[in-house]
C-alpha positions as CSV (number, residue, x, y, z in Angstrom):
1,M,64.1,23.4,-63.5
2,S,64.2,27.0,-62.5
3,R,66.2,26.6,-59.3
4,E,70.0,26.9,-59.7
5,Q,72.7,25.8,-57.4
6,Y,76.3,27.0,-58.0
7,L,79.1,24.5,-57.2
8,T,82.8,24.8,-57.4
9,A,85.7,23.0,-55.6
10,S,86.9,24.4,-52.3
11,D,90.5,24.6,-53.6
12,V,89.8,25.3,-57.3
13,E,92.6,27.2,-59.2
14,F,93.4,28.5,-62.6
15,M,93.2,25.9,-65.4
16,D,91.8,23.2,-63.1
17,F,88.9,22.6,-65.6
18,F,86.5,21.8,-62.7
19,G,83.3,20.5,-64.3
20,N,85.0,19.0,-67.3
21,K,83.0,15.8,-66.6
22,V,80.0,15.4,-64.3
23,V,77.9,12.4,-63.3
24,G,75.1,11.4,-60.9
25,L,76.4,8.5,-58.8
26,G,73.3,7.1,-57.3
27,D,73.2,6.6,-53.5
28,S,76.9,6.0,-52.5
29,D,76.3,6.4,-48.8
30,G,73.0,4.8,-48.2
31,D,71.1,7.9,-47.0
32,R,68.5,7.6,-49.8
33,Y,69.8,10.7,-51.6
34,D,71.8,10.4,-54.8
35,D,75.3,11.9,-55.0
36,V,77.4,13.5,-57.7
37,A,81.0,13.4,-59.0
38,I,82.7,16.3,-60.8
39,A,86.1,16.0,-62.6
40,A,88.8,18.6,-62.7
41,T,91.2,17.1,-65.2
42,G,93.7,20.0,-65.0
43,E,94.1,20.0,-61.2
44,D,97.8,19.5,-60.4
45,T,98.0,18.1,-56.9
46,G,99.4,14.8,-58.1
47,G,101.5,16.4,-60.9
48,D,101.0,18.7,-63.9
49,G,97.7,17.8,-65.4
50,A,97.3,14.8,-63.1
51,G,93.6,15.6,-62.5
52,V,91.2,14.9,-59.6
53,V,87.5,14.1,-59.0
54,Y,85.3,15.7,-56.4
55,V,82.4,13.8,-54.8
56,Y,79.5,15.6,-53.1
57,R,76.5,14.0,-51.3
58,G,72.9,14.8,-52.0
59,S,70.5,16.0,-49.3
60,A,66.9,16.9,-48.8
61,S,67.4,20.4,-50.1
62,E,70.4,20.3,-52.5
63,V,73.8,18.9,-53.2
64,D,75.8,19.5,-50.0
65,A,79.1,21.3,-50.9
66,N,80.3,20.7,-47.3
67,T,80.6,17.0,-47.9
68,E,83.3,17.4,-50.6
69,V,85.6,14.4,-51.0
70,K,88.6,14.9,-53.3
71,L,89.8,11.8,-55.2
72,M,93.2,11.4,-56.9
73,A,94.8,8.4,-58.5
74,S,97.2,6.7,-56.0
75,D,99.8,6.4,-58.7
76,A,99.2,9.9,-60.2
77,G,101.8,11.5,-62.4
78,D,102.2,14.3,-64.9
79,I,99.5,14.4,-67.6
80,W,97.5,11.6,-66.1
81,Y,94.2,13.2,-67.1
82,F,92.4,11.5,-64.2
83,G,88.7,12.3,-64.7
84,S,88.7,12.1,-68.5
85,D,85.4,10.4,-67.8
86,V,83.3,9.6,-64.7
87,F,80.4,7.2,-64.3
88,G,78.2,5.7,-61.5
89,P,77.8,2.1,-62.6
90,G,75.8,1.1,-59.5
91,D,76.7,-1.4,-56.8
92,T,79.7,-3.4,-58.2
93,N,80.5,-5.4,-55.0
94,G,77.1,-6.2,-53.6
95,D,77.4,-4.2,-50.3
96,G,74.3,-2.0,-50.9
97,F,76.2,1.2,-51.8
98,D,76.6,2.6,-55.3
99,D,80.2,3.0,-56.6
100,L,82.2,5.3,-58.9
101,V,84.4,4.6,-61.9
102,V,86.9,7.2,-63.2
103,G,88.8,7.1,-66.4
104,A,92.4,8.4,-66.8
105,Q,93.1,8.2,-70.5
106,V,96.8,9.1,-70.4
107,A,97.8,7.3,-67.2
108,A,101.3,6.0,-67.6
109,G,100.9,6.4,-71.4
110,N,98.5,3.5,-71.8
111,G,95.6,4.8,-69.8
112,A,93.7,3.3,-66.8
113,A,90.4,3.3,-65.0
114,Y,89.8,3.5,-61.3
115,V,86.9,2.1,-59.2
116,Y,86.0,3.5,-55.8
117,L,83.5,1.8,-53.6
118,G,80.6,3.4,-51.7
119,S,80.1,2.9,-48.0
120,A,78.1,4.2,-45.0
121,T,80.5,7.2,-45.0
122,G,80.4,7.7,-48.8
123,I,83.0,7.1,-51.6
124,S,86.5,6.5,-50.1
125,A,89.9,6.8,-51.8
126,S,91.1,3.8,-49.7
127,T,88.9,1.5,-51.7
128,E,90.6,2.3,-55.0
129,R,91.0,-0.5,-57.5
130,I,92.9,0.1,-60.7
131,L,91.7,-1.5,-64.0
132,L,94.1,-2.0,-66.9
133,A,93.8,-3.4,-70.4
134,S,95.4,-6.8,-70.5
135,D,97.0,-5.9,-73.8
136,G,97.4,-2.2,-73.3
137,A,99.9,-0.3,-75.3
138,A,101.1,3.3,-75.4
139,S,98.6,5.9,-76.6
140,D,95.6,3.5,-76.6
141,Q,93.8,6.0,-74.4
142,F,92.2,3.2,-72.3
143,G,89.9,5.1,-69.9
144,Y,88.9,7.8,-72.4
145,S,85.3,6.7,-71.6
146,V,83.8,4.6,-68.8
147,G,80.4,3.2,-68.1
148,G,78.6,0.3,-66.5
149,A,75.5,-1.8,-65.8
150,D,74.6,-5.3,-64.7
151,F,75.4,-6.9,-68.0
152,N,75.1,-10.5,-66.8
153,A,72.1,-10.0,-64.4
154,D,74.0,-11.4,-61.4
155,G,73.0,-8.6,-59.1
156,H,76.3,-6.8,-59.3
157,A,77.1,-3.9,-61.6
158,D,79.8,-4.4,-64.2
159,V,82.2,-1.8,-65.7
160,I,83.0,-1.1,-69.3
161,V,86.1,1.0,-70.4
162,G,86.7,2.5,-73.8
163,S,90.0,2.5,-75.6
164,P,89.5,4.5,-78.8
165,N,93.1,4.4,-80.0
166,D,93.6,0.7,-79.6
167,D,95.1,-0.5,-83.0
168,D,94.8,-4.3,-82.7
169,L,92.6,-4.3,-85.9
170,G,94.2,-1.3,-87.6
171,E,95.3,2.2,-86.7
172,Q,93.0,3.7,-84.1
173,S,90.4,0.9,-84.7
174,G,89.5,1.1,-81.0
175,S,88.1,-1.3,-78.5
176,A,86.2,-1.6,-75.2
177,Y,86.8,-3.8,-72.2
178,V,84.2,-5.2,-69.8
179,F,85.1,-6.0,-66.2
180,D,82.8,-8.3,-64.2
181,G,81.6,-6.9,-60.9
182,S,80.6,-10.2,-59.5
183,C,81.6,-10.9,-55.9
184,D,81.7,-13.8,-53.4
185,D,79.6,-14.2,-50.3
186,D,81.6,-11.8,-48.1
187,G,80.8,-8.8,-50.4
188,V,84.4,-8.2,-51.5
189,C,85.0,-8.4,-55.2
190,A,86.7,-11.7,-56.2
191,A,89.7,-9.9,-57.7
192,D,90.3,-8.2,-54.4
193,D,89.5,-11.0,-52.0
194,C,92.4,-13.2,-51.2
195,D,90.4,-16.2,-50.0
196,D,87.3,-15.9,-52.1
197,D,85.0,-17.4,-49.4
198,D,82.3,-16.0,-47.1
199,D,84.6,-14.9,-44.3
200,D,83.7,-11.2,-44.0
201,D,86.8,-10.6,-41.7
202,V,89.1,-11.1,-44.7
203,G,90.6,-7.8,-45.8
204,E,91.0,-6.7,-49.3
205,A,94.3,-7.2,-51.2
206,D,96.7,-4.3,-50.6
207,A,99.7,-5.4,-52.8
208,T,100.2,-3.4,-56.0
209,F,101.6,-5.3,-59.0
210,Y,102.8,-3.8,-62.3
211,P,102.6,-5.2,-65.9
212,D,105.9,-6.3,-67.4
213,G,106.4,-2.9,-69.1
214,D,108.1,0.5,-68.5
215,E,106.2,3.0,-66.3
216,A,103.0,1.1,-66.4
217,A,100.2,1.8,-63.9
218,G,99.9,-0.6,-61.0
219,Q,97.0,-2.9,-60.2
220,I,96.0,-4.1,-56.7
221,L,95.9,-7.9,-56.7
222,C,96.1,-10.7,-54.1
223,E,99.2,-12.1,-55.9
224,A,101.1,-11.4,-59.1
225,E,99.4,-12.7,-62.2
226,S,101.3,-13.9,-65.3
227,G,103.1,-10.9,-66.8
228,Y,103.0,-8.9,-63.6
229,V,105.9,-7.8,-61.3
230,T,106.1,-6.2,-57.8
231,E,108.2,-3.3,-59.0
232,A,107.5,-0.7,-61.8
233,G,110.2,-0.1,-64.4
234,D,110.8,-3.2,-66.5
235,C,114.3,-3.1,-68.0
236,D,113.6,-5.1,-71.1
237,D,110.1,-5.2,-72.6
238,D,111.2,-7.6,-75.3
239,D,112.3,-10.3,-72.8
240,P,109.5,-11.5,-70.4
241,E,112.2,-13.1,-68.2
242,S,113.8,-9.7,-67.5
243,H,112.0,-7.5,-64.9
244,P,112.7,-6.2,-61.4
245,D,111.6,-9.6,-59.9
246,G,113.5,-11.7,-62.5
247,T,115.7,-14.6,-61.5
248,E,119.3,-13.8,-62.4
249,V,121.2,-16.4,-64.5
250,C,125.0,-16.3,-63.8
251,G,127.5,-15.5,-66.5
252,D,125.1,-14.8,-69.5
253,G,125.6,-11.0,-69.6
254,I,121.9,-10.4,-69.2
255,Y,120.5,-8.4,-66.2
256,Q,117.3,-10.5,-65.6
257,D,116.6,-8.6,-62.3
258,C,117.3,-5.2,-63.8
259,D,120.0,-4.3,-61.4
260,G,122.6,-3.5,-64.1
261,E,124.9,-6.3,-63.0
262,D,125.3,-9.9,-64.2
263,L,125.5,-12.5,-61.5
264,P,129.0,-14.1,-61.3
265,C,129.0,-17.9,-61.4
266,D,130.3,-19.6,-58.3
267,S,133.9,-21.0,-58.3
268,P,134.3,-24.8,-57.9
269,A,134.1,-25.7,-54.2
270,D,137.4,-26.0,-52.3
271,T,138.2,-29.4,-50.9
272,D,141.2,-30.9,-49.1
273,E,141.5,-33.7,-51.6
274,P,144.2,-33.4,-54.4
275,T,143.0,-33.4,-58.0
276,E,144.1,-36.2,-60.2
277,S,146.9,-34.2,-61.8
278,E,148.1,-33.1,-58.3
279,A,148.2,-36.7,-57.2
280,D,150.3,-37.7,-60.2
281,T,153.0,-35.1,-59.4
282,A,152.9,-35.3,-55.6
283,E,156.3,-35.6,-53.8
284,P,156.8,-38.7,-51.6
285,V,155.8,-38.2,-48.0
286,D,158.4,-38.9,-45.3
287,T,156.5,-41.0,-42.7
288,G,159.5,-42.3,-40.8
289,E,158.3,-45.9,-41.1
290,P,160.3,-48.7,-42.7
291,G,159.0,-50.0,-45.9
292,G,157.7,-46.6,-47.2
293,D,159.0,-44.7,-50.1
294,D,161.3,-42.8,-47.8
295,P,162.3,-44.9,-44.6
296,G,163.3,-41.7,-42.9
297,C,166.7,-43.0,-41.8
298,G,168.8,-41.6,-44.7
299,C,169.9,-45.1,-45.7
300,A,169.3,-47.1,-48.9
301,S,166.9,-50.0,-49.1
302,G,166.2,-52.8,-51.6
303,P,168.4,-55.8,-53.1
304,S,171.6,-53.8,-53.5
305,S,171.8,-53.0,-49.8
306,M,171.3,-56.7,-48.8
307,L,174.2,-57.7,-51.0
308,G,176.5,-55.3,-49.3
309,F,175.5,-56.6,-45.9
310,G,176.4,-60.2,-47.0
311,V,179.9,-59.2,-48.1
312,L,180.6,-57.5,-44.8
313,L,179.4,-60.5,-42.9
314,F,181.6,-62.9,-44.9
315,A,184.7,-60.8,-44.4
316,A,184.1,-60.7,-40.6
317,I,183.9,-64.6,-40.4
318,A,187.1,-65.0,-42.4
319,L,189.1,-62.6,-40.2
320,R,188.0,-64.4,-37.1
321,R,189.2,-67.8,-38.4
322,R,192.6,-66.4,-39.3
323,R,193.1,-65.1,-35.7
324,S,192.2,-68.4,-34.3
């Protein structure tokens, strides 16, 4: 090993920490030469201390610096520490190209890991898949270490992610999470394939969902799983029903959809029919027809009026007899 090749990033700057982690990837582009990935955890394109990883292809003579590909987390932010570890697990999706996994131990507070798939043109940022701990918590440092191998001998490399500060069994007791790299017949990993059949025309999922928690890193899925929402920024971690996609309940004083306003309950529907109390106190209606409550003629009705009519008739008959 007497021959030395000097490598550095084309855009390296002060405190980028290029070379903080390095790994041989295997053959990520199918040209029969193994490739390399080099982390620069202090690089700040995506935010202060966001970090990036550079990928270079191998060749017949040496690592080709002119093939540099710069990878950055799609959800990068300040102090992400993307590149806290890098590893070439092998071919996770069965397409014949070796892939890359990158740890980001401080991503969104909990930590995350990112998988990038190889192809005929090499590792591509567009194939990013974000891995999260299902029970992740702040400062677990999920992604501090990453690795992989075909643990279940199904022909697809699997990924393992370390979380040294996980405290499920005591303070900083630590844990590790294994993610299955098995895929269906169309060569797209099952978690990313929205039909899970052998139709190779089916594209990968492109919707990002977020755990029901504040400022958590997103994960690309076909549809929201239990505990996931389509918008980051849960307004109430203690209430699983309250999140940006929550269904608002009227009049309870809780902002289930995190918009800061309670939904007013609808008023009773207007109708033209009087209520029971209105019917009891309603004024008689003048219809102009005889026999109603108000005959409409201004005269009285009933037994007393008939008696008066009889008296007048008797007086008229008596007057007529007297004249005759």
